[in-house]
C-alpha positions, 0 to 999 in steps of 0.5 A, spaced: 499 499 499 502 506 497 503 511 503 501 517 498 494 514 498 492 513 505 488 517 509 492 520 515 489 523 522 491 527 526 493 527 533 493 533 538 497 539 535 504 537 534 503 535 527 503 528 527 498 524 524 497 516 522 494 511 517 489 507 520 489 503 514 496 501 515 497 497 522 504 495 523 503 491 529 499 489 535 499 487 541 496 485 548 495 493 550 497 497 543 496 497 536 502 500 532 501 504 525 504 507 520 505 515 521 508 522 519 512 527 523 514 533 519 515 530 513 518 523 515 515 516 516 514 514 524 512 509 528 505 510 532 503 507 538 495 507 540 495 505 547 489 505 552 490 511 556 490 506 563 495 501 561 501 506 560 504 510 567 508 517 566 514 513 569 514 509 563 513 514 558 519 517 561 523 511 561 522 510 553 524 517 553 531 516 556 532 510 552 537 511 547 540 504 543 540 502 536 536 497 537 530 501 540 526 507 536 527 513 539 520 516 542 519 523 539 512 526 542 506 523 546 499 526 544 492 523 548 486 524 548 480 522 553 481 514 551 487 513 548 495 515 549 499 515 542 506 514 542 510 516 536 517 514 534 522 514 530 529 509 527 533 516 527 
């Protein structure tokens, strides 16, 4: 599926969006979608807000390893927290 044909949904005010039709993966607590941030592709993890705590987000922000995606931004609405990751 070509990314130029995907419909992207905006999240919050940070300019990040994701394509609900392009699911990259799914686990017990979250779904990961293809997203866009400042013209580059990112992974968007959509997780129920009660499933992740602030301390987990702080830890993920501090991780720096070649095998770990970098957490760029976090947005939330009343039901979900959206975590935006990039490989660079």
